[in-house]
C-alpha positions as CSV (number, residue, x, y, z in Angstrom):
1,X,-1.1,-14.5,-3.1
2,X,-3.0,-11.5,-1.8
3,X,-4.3,-8.5,-3.7
4,X,-2.8,-5.2,-2.8
5,X,-3.8,-1.5,-3.2
6,X,-2.2,1.8,-2.4
7,X,-4.2,4.6,-0.8
8,X,-4.5,7.6,-3.1
9,X,-4.7,10.0,-0.1
10,X,-1.4,10.5,1.7
11,X,-1.1,10.1,5.4
12,X,-0.2,13.2,7.5
13,X,3.5,12.3,7.1
14,X,3.1,12.2,3.3
15,X,3.1,8.4,2.9
16,X,0.8,6.6,0.5
17,X,0.2,3.3,2.3
18,X,0.2,-0.1,0.6
19,X,-2.5,-2.5,2.0
20,X,-3.1,-6.2,1.6
21,X,-6.6,-7.5,1.0
22,X,-8.4,-8.0,4.3
23,X,-6.6,-5.2,6.1
24,X,-8.7,-3.4,8.6
25,X,-7.3,-0.1,7.1
26,X,-8.1,-0.9,3.5
27,X,-9.1,2.5,2.1
28,X,-12.5,3.5,0.9
29,X,-13.2,2.5,-2.8
30,X,-12.7,6.1,-4.1
31,X,-9.2,6.2,-2.5
32,X,-8.0,2.9,-3.8
33,X,-5.3,2.5,-6.6
34,X,-5.4,-1.2,-7.4
35,X,-1.9,-2.8,-7.5
36,X,-3.1,-6.3,-8.4
37,X,-1.9,-9.6,-6.9
38,X,1.6,-9.9,-5.4
39,X,3.6,-12.6,-3.7
40,X,4.6,-10.2,-0.9
41,X,4.5,-6.6,0.2
42,X,7.9,-5.9,-1.3
43,X,6.7,-6.3,-4.9
44,X,3.5,-4.5,-4.1
45,X,5.4,-1.5,-2.7
46,X,7.5,-1.5,-5.9
47,X,4.3,-1.4,-7.9
48,X,3.0,1.5,-5.8
49,X,6.2,3.4,-6.5
50,X,5.1,3.7,-10.1
51,X,2.3,6.0,-8.9
52,X,4.1,7.5,-5.8
53,X,7.9,7.1,-6.4
54,X,9.0,8.8,-3.2
55,X,6.2,8.2,-0.8
56,X,4.9,4.6,-1.1
57,X,5.2,2.7,2.2
58,X,3.8,-0.6,3.6
59,X,1.0,-0.5,6.1
60,X,2.3,-1.1,9.6
61,X,-0.6,-3.5,10.3
62,X,-0.9,-5.7,7.2
63,X,2.5,-5.2,5.6
64,X,4.9,-4.6,8.5
65,X,7.9,-6.0,6.7
66,X,7.5,-3.1,4.2
67,X,6.7,-0.4,6.7
68,X,9.6,2.1,7.2
69,X,7.9,4.1,9.9
């Protein structure tokens, strides 16, 4: 069960990306909103939506099943 975070800084398209521990695109410490441990990216994205209800999205590299493009 990996640990997840959401990037506090939005991407140019407005998305706040959700990353799994070990992702090459894990944000810098000052940009991390910890989401805790999740079974999969789907529950992690739901947790991220508590902070960013309309713009949480899975990382295309570490959470492709939750990436909406």
